[in-house]
PAKOL-861365 format. One line per field, with one value per residue (C-alpha): residue number from 1; residue in one letter; chain; x, y, z. Coordinates in steps of 0.1 Angstrom, whole numbers, plus 2048, in hexadecimal, padded with zeros to 3 digits. Example, Ala and Ser with C-alpha at 12.3 -4.5 7.8 and 13.67 -1.06 7.14 Angstrom:
2
nr	[1;2]
rest	[A;S]
kette	[A;A]
px	[87B;889]
py	[7D3;7F5]
pz	[84E;847]
This chain:
414
nr	[1;2;3;4;5;6;7;8;9;10;11;12;13;14;15;16;17;18;19;20;21;22;23;24;25;26;27;28;29;30;31;32;33;34;35;36;37;38;39;40;41;42;43;44;45;46;47;48;49;50;51;52;53;54;55;56;57;58;59;60;61;62;63;64;65;66;67;68;69;70;71;72;73;74;75;76;77;78;79;80;81;82;83;84;85;86;87;88;89;90;91;92;93;94;95;96;97;98;99;100;101;102;103;104;105;106;107;108;109;110;111;112;113;114;115;116;117;118;119;120;121;122;123;124;125;126;127;128;129;130;131;132;133;134;135;136;137;138;139;140;141;142;143;144;145;146;147;148;149;150;151;152;153;154;155;156;157;158;159;160;161;162;163;164;165;166;167;168;169;170;171;172;173;174;175;176;177;178;179;180;181;182;183;184;185;186;187;188;189;190;191;192;193;194;195;196;197;198;199;200;201;202;203;204;205;206;207;208;209;210;211;212;213;214;215;216;217;218;219;220;221;222;223;224;225;226;227;228;229;230;231;232;233;234;235;236;237;238;239;240;241;242;243;244;245;246;247;248;249;250;251;252;253;254;255;256;257;258;259;260;261;262;263;264;265;266;267;268;269;270;271;272;273;274;275;276;277;278;279;280;281;282;283;284;285;286;287;288;289;290;291;292;293;294;295;296;297;298;299;300;301;302;303;304;305;306;307;308;309;310;311;312;313;314;315;316;317;318;319;320;321;322;323;324;325;326;327;328;329;330;331;332;333;334;335;336;337;338;339;340;341;342;343;344;345;346;347;348;349;350;351;352;353;354;355;356;357;358;359;360;361;362;363;364;365;366;367;368;369;370;371;372;373;374;375;376;377;378;379;380;381;382;383;384;385;386;387;388;389;390;391;392;393;394;395;396;397;398;399;400;401;402;403;404;405;406;407;408;409;410;411;412;413;414]
rest	[M;N;Q;K;I;Q;T;L;K;G;F;R;D;F;L;P;K;E;M;I;V;R;N;Y;V;K;D;I;F;K;K;T;L;E;T;F;G;Y;E;P;L;E;T;P;T;L;E;Y;A;S;T;L;L;G;K;Y;G;K;E;A;D;R;L;V;Y;T;F;N;D;R;G;D;R;K;I;G;L;R;Y;D;L;T;V;P;V;S;K;V;L;A;I;Y;Q;N;E;I;P;L;P;F;K;Q;Y;Q;I;Q;L;V;W;R;A;D;K;P;Q;K;G;R;Y;R;E;F;I;Q;V;E;A;D;T;F;G;S;I;S;P;V;S;D;A;E;Y;I;A;V;M;Y;Q;V;L;K;N;L;N;F;K;N;F;I;I;K;V;N;S;R;P;I;L;F;Q;I;L;S;D;A;G;I;E;D;D;K;Y;T;V;L;Q;S;L;D;K;F;D;K;I;S;R;N;G;V;T;K;E;L;V;S;K;G;I;S;E;D;K;I;N;K;I;F;D;S;I;K;S;I;K;P;D;Q;Y;L;L;D;V;F;S;A;V;A;N;F;G;V;P;E;T;N;Y;I;F;D;P;T;L;V;R;G;L;D;Y;Y;T;G;P;I;F;E;A;F;I;L;D;N;N;I;G;S;V;C;G;G;G;R;F;D;K;L;I;S;Q;L;G;G;P;D;I;P;A;T;G;I;A;F;G;F;D;R;I;I;D;C;I;Q;S;L;N;L;L;P;N;L;T;S;T;T;T;K;I;M;I;A;N;F;G;E;S;Q;Q;S;L;K;L;A;T;L;L;R;N;S;N;I;N;T;L;L;Y;P;E;P;T;K;L;G;K;Q;F;K;Y;A;S;D;K;N;I;P;F;V;A;I;I;G;P;D;E;A;K;N;N;Q;V;T;I;K;N;M;S;T;G;D;Q;S;T;I;S;Q;S;E;L;P;S;F;M;L;K;Y;P;L]
kette	[A;A;A;A;A;A;A;A;A;A;A;A;A;A;A;A;A;A;A;A;A;A;A;A;A;A;A;A;A;A;A;A;A;A;A;A;A;A;A;A;A;A;A;A;A;A;A;A;A;A;A;A;A;A;A;A;A;A;A;A;A;A;A;A;A;A;A;A;A;A;A;A;A;A;A;A;A;A;A;A;A;A;A;A;A;A;A;A;A;A;A;A;A;A;A;A;A;A;A;A;A;A;A;A;A;A;A;A;A;A;A;A;A;A;A;A;A;A;A;A;A;A;A;A;A;A;A;A;A;A;A;A;A;A;A;A;A;A;A;A;A;A;A;A;A;A;A;A;A;A;A;A;A;A;A;A;A;A;A;A;A;A;A;A;A;A;A;A;A;A;A;A;A;A;A;A;A;A;A;A;A;A;A;A;A;A;A;A;A;A;A;A;A;A;A;A;A;A;A;A;A;A;A;A;A;A;A;A;A;A;A;A;A;A;A;A;A;A;A;A;A;A;A;A;A;A;A;A;A;A;A;A;A;A;A;A;A;A;A;A;A;A;A;A;A;A;A;A;A;A;A;A;A;A;A;A;A;A;A;A;A;A;A;A;A;A;A;A;A;A;A;A;A;A;A;A;A;A;A;A;A;A;A;A;A;A;A;A;A;A;A;A;A;A;A;A;A;A;A;A;A;A;A;A;A;A;A;A;A;A;A;A;A;A;A;A;A;A;A;A;A;A;A;A;A;A;A;A;A;A;A;A;A;A;A;A;A;A;A;A;A;A;A;A;A;A;A;A;A;A;A;A;A;A;A;A;A;A;A;A;A;A;A;A;A;A;A;A;A;A;A;A;A;A;A;A;A;A;A;A;A;A;A;A;A;A;A;A;A;A;A;A;A;A;A;A;A;A;A;A;A;A;A;A;A;A;A;A;A;A;A;A;A;A]
px	[6CB;6E3;6FE;721;72D;74E;764;765;785;7A1;790;799;78D;7A6;7A3;7B0;7D0;7D7;7C8;7E3;7FE;7EE;7E9;80C;818;7FE;80C;82E;823;811;82C;847;833;82A;850;854;837;81B;7F8;7D9;7BF;7A2;78E;76E;76B;756;75C;74C;75B;764;77D;78E;78D;7A6;7C0;7D3;7D4;7C0;7CD;7C8;7A6;799;7A1;78B;76A;74F;728;709;6FA;6D4;6D5;6E2;703;724;73A;759;76C;78C;7AA;7C5;7C8;7DC;7BE;7A5;7BE;7C4;79E;79E;7BB;7A3;787;795;7B2;7A6;7A7;7C9;7E8;805;81B;806;813;7F9;7F6;7D9;7D6;7B8;7A8;7A9;79B;7A6;793;7B4;7BC;7C3;7E6;802;807;7E8;7C7;7A6;7A1;7C1;7CF;7E6;7FA;7FD;813;813;821;80F;81B;83F;855;875;888;88C;868;86D;88D;87A;864;884;88C;868;86A;88C;881;860;871;88C;874;861;881;889;8AE;8B2;8A0;8A3;892;895;893;88B;878;85E;873;88F;878;86B;88D;895;876;880;8A3;894;87F;85E;845;823;816;82E;81A;814;839;83E;824;83A;859;84B;84A;871;877;85E;862;885;891;885;863;861;86F;853;838;843;847;824;81A;82A;84A;868;885;89B;888;888;8AC;8B1;89C;8B3;8D3;8C6;8BC;8E2;8F0;8D8;8E0;8CB;8C1;8CA;8A9;8AF;8D2;8C5;8AD;8CA;8DE;8C2;8BD;8E1;8DD;8BD;8D4;8C7;8E4;8EE;8EB;8C5;8BC;8C7;8C0;8AC;8A4;88D;874;854;838;819;801;7FE;7FD;822;836;858;86C;85D;868;862;86E;875;87B;899;893;871;865;844;849;84A;83D;83D;83B;834;841;83A;816;817;7F9;7E0;7CD;7C7;7BE;7A1;798;7AA;7C7;7E9;7F8;81A;81A;830;829;82A;813;81D;80D;803;7F9;817;82D;81A;820;844;848;838;84B;86C;863;868;84E;858;848;824;809;7EB;7D3;7CE;7BE;7D5;7BE;79E;785;775;74E;741;71E;711;72D;72D;752;75B;74B;75B;77E;77A;773;78E;7A8;79A;79D;7C2;7C6;7C7;7B5;79D;784;768;75D;737;728;72A;738;752;772;786;773;77B;79F;7A0;78F;7AC;7C6;7B8;7B7;7DA;7CD;7EA;7D8;7B7;7A7;790;778;76A;754;773;784;763;75E;782;781;79E;7A4;7B9;7CF;7D9;7F7;7ED;811;81F;800;80B;7EE;7EF;7D5;7D5;7BC;7A9;7B5;7D8;7D1;7D7;7F8;800;7F5;80B;82A;823;823;810]
py	[7A8;7C6;7BB;7C6;7E1;7D7;7D7;7B8;7A3;7AB;7CD;7EF;813;830;84F;86F;86D;84C;858;873;85A;846;864;86E;849;84A;86C;85E;83F;856;86F;853;83F;85E;867;846;84F;838;846;841;828;81A;7FA;7ED;7DF;7C2;7AB;78D;770;760;77C;778;752;73A;754;752;72D;718;725;747;742;735;758;76C;779;76F;770;76F;793;79A;791;770;779;768;786;78D;7A8;7AD;798;7AD;7C9;7B6;7A2;7C0;7D6;7B8;7B7;7DB;7D5;7B9;7D0;7F0;7E4;7FC;81A;816;81E;807;804;80E;816;819;819;812;819;807;7EE;7C8;7AD;78A;772;76A;763;786;78A;7A3;7B3;79F;7AD;7A3;7C6;7DA;7F3;7E7;7FD;7EF;7F9;7E8;7EB;7DC;7D7;7D3;7B3;7C6;7BC;7E2;7E1;7C6;7D8;7F8;7E9;7DE;804;80D;7F8;806;82C;827;817;831;84C;83E;840;81A;813;7EF;7DB;7C0;7B9;794;78A;76A;75D;743;736;72F;71E;707;700;6F5;6DE;6D0;6C9;6B6;69F;6B2;6B4;6B4;6C6;6E2;6FC;6E7;6E4;70A;711;6FC;70B;72E;728;723;743;739;715;70F;6F1;6D8;6E6;6E7;6C4;6B7;6C6;6BA;698;69A;6A3;683;692;679;684;67F;699;6B0;6AF;6B5;6D5;6E3;6D8;6EA;70A;70C;70A;71D;740;75B;755;76E;780;784;790;7AB;7B5;7B9;7CC;7E5;7E7;7F1;80D;81A;81F;806;7FC;7D8;7D3;7D9;7BD;797;77A;75F;740;736;754;743;75E;749;755;73F;75D;764;75B;76E;782;784;79C;7A0;7BC;7B6;7CE;7BE;7D1;7C1;79D;7A6;796;7A3;7C6;7C5;7AA;7A6;79A;794;786;785;76C;77B;792;778;760;77A;779;797;79A;78B;7AC;7A5;7B3;7BA;7CB;7CD;7D1;7E1;7D6;7FB;7F0;7DA;7F7;80E;7F4;7F2;818;81D;800;80F;831;83F;859;87D;895;895;8AC;89A;8B2;8C0;8E0;8FE;916;915;932;935;93B;959;956;95E;971;979;983;962;951;968;963;93F;941;95A;941;923;938;93C;916;918;8FB;90B;8FE;912;907;901;90B;92B;920;928;934;91E;8FE;90A;90D;8EA;8DC;8EB;8E0;8BC;8BC;8CC;8E9;901;922;930;94E;966;97F;98D;9AD;9C3;9B2;9B2;9D7;9DF;9C2;9B1;98E;980;964;94C;934;915;908;929;93A;95A;971;98C;9A3;9AA;9B5;99A;99F;998;977;960;96F;96C;948;93D;947;928;908;8EC]
pz	[8F6;8EC;8D3;8DD;8C3;8B5;897;882;889;86E;867;877;87D;878;88D;880;890;87E;85D;85E;85E;843;82D;830;826;80A;7FD;7FA;7E7;7CE;7CA;7C6;7AC;798;797;783;76B;77A;775;78F;78A;79F;79D;7AB;7CE;7C1;7A2;794;7A8;787;77F;7A2;7A7;796;792;7B2;7BC;7D1;7F3;7E9;7DA;7FB;809;7F0;7FF;7E8;7EB;7D6;7D2;7CE;7AB;7B4;7A2;7B3;7BB;7CF;7E3;7D1;7DE;7D0;7B5;79A;78E;78D;779;760;75C;753;738;72B;728;71E;709;6EB;702;713;701;707;71B;736;759;775;79C;7B3;7D9;7E4;7FE;7F6;80C;817;82D;83E;864;873;883;887;866;856;853;841;832;829;80E;7F2;7DD;7BC;79D;77C;759;73C;718;71F;71D;726;744;74A;755;76E;77A;781;799;7AF;7AC;7B6;7D5;7DE;7D9;7EB;80A;809;808;826;839;83A;83C;83F;826;80A;7EB;7E1;7BC;7AB;78B;783;767;77F;799;77E;773;799;798;776;781;79D;785;792;775;786;7A3;79D;7AE;7CD;7D1;7CB;7E6;801;7F5;7F9;81F;81F;831;84D;853;845;830;849;84A;824;823;83A;827;805;814;821;7FC;7EE;7E0;7E7;7FC;7DD;7CA;7E8;7EB;7C6;7CA;7E5;7D2;7B4;7C9;7D6;7B4;79C;78F;77F;75D;742;744;76A;763;74A;768;781;767;763;789;78E;775;787;7A3;7BB;7D4;7D2;7F7;7F3;7DC;7D8;7C2;7D6;7C6;7E3;7DD;7CF;7D2;7D8;7BC;79D;782;784;763;768;780;7A5;7C0;7E6;7FD;822;83E;850;871;875;870;863;843;81F;81A;7F4;7D9;7B6;795;76F;767;741;73D;755;73D;723;73E;747;723;714;6FD;703;716;729;74C;769;78B;7B2;7D0;7F1;811;81D;83F;847;83B;855;871;867;865;889;89A;88D;897;872;872;86D;887;87A;886;895;883;861;86F;873;884;896;898;8BB;8BC;8CD;8C0;89D;88E;869;86D;879;85D;844;855;851;82C;827;837;823;803;80D;811;837;848;85E;878;883;8A6;8A1;8C2;8D7;8F8;912;904;91B;90E;8EB;8F1;902;8E3;8CE;8E5;8E4;8BF;8BE;8A9;8A9;8A9;8B4;8A4;8BC;8B0;8CF;8D2;8D1;8B4;8A1;8A4;897;87C;88F;89A;8B9;8B1;8CD;8C9;8DB;8E0;8F0;8FC;8EA;8DC;8C2;8B3;88D;874;865;842;84E;85C;83E;838;85E;860;83F;855;869;854;863]
């Protein structure tokens, strides 16, 4: 019985046209983060399961892909980029000068239920600062989120800000000293299921209605603490408009490792959920066995952002190919090979058609691939060291010397 060939649910293939969009977005991330002084970093796909588990919380731990390898070691696919980079700080603490600002653009995996905007394999864009306890470092991430989303042409977005100390104060005011994280996990669903839904869930967890009412009363009255006020002061000096960020005491962030300010960014024209989140995680490196290094950072949902960009038609007019010119094949032609090398040495992306076949078929191939120009070296052109250039969009043709072709092509940016 033949097995049906298909891609795993929650995983995707990306054809060249889609990869051009993804590379465009990735380049904006890299350029923006590097303007803030972040340096690139990569971590392994696989980690010891003990490195990953016990850092996120029980609900998230269930989504970590784990298995035993051939050496019977229990290992796992990375769930996020925060724990792996914290492991790097724990291992290379004597080789990395602090403060250390890094970014990663890598795949992560989660055994989650696939749905719109939620995949089992996806790219995260992580940026972190290690070795700083300054509120300016936290504020910078609000500025980073703002600048990235602005550079991606989003106009209508909001960055929500809260802090774990404020959340713990809310719980303390309500008389909740035990099971704090399970209460926060329910409160984290406030935007999705509203107060009534959170109340029902908390009641099912054994929290009294009196305490639940006190939680919501505290949420209504609580104000930013002094540290968060200092963060907001720095955000204003970073030039982020007040219309793009807000204090939201219901913001939780579901992971257990946060210790201070927390952030999430939402595209208001799209109900896909948050596209970026993060916060301060001062204890994670020591939890992994390293030194007590303070840290703060954010992670963008790369694929969610692309979904939003495409649904809102925010892409510029990107070409659907990275090839600028195709050299037609008239059989074995040393001149064609030399011409391809001449163009490539001039940083002009050049495709050499691999098979000698009818010229019409080659033109159709270039047209189907949206390659803007075709170079033709037929017998007459070869005799005179010339080349005929066909503009595929207009049909115009011109014949020039082969040595002139690079400067001719540079007049037409891709």
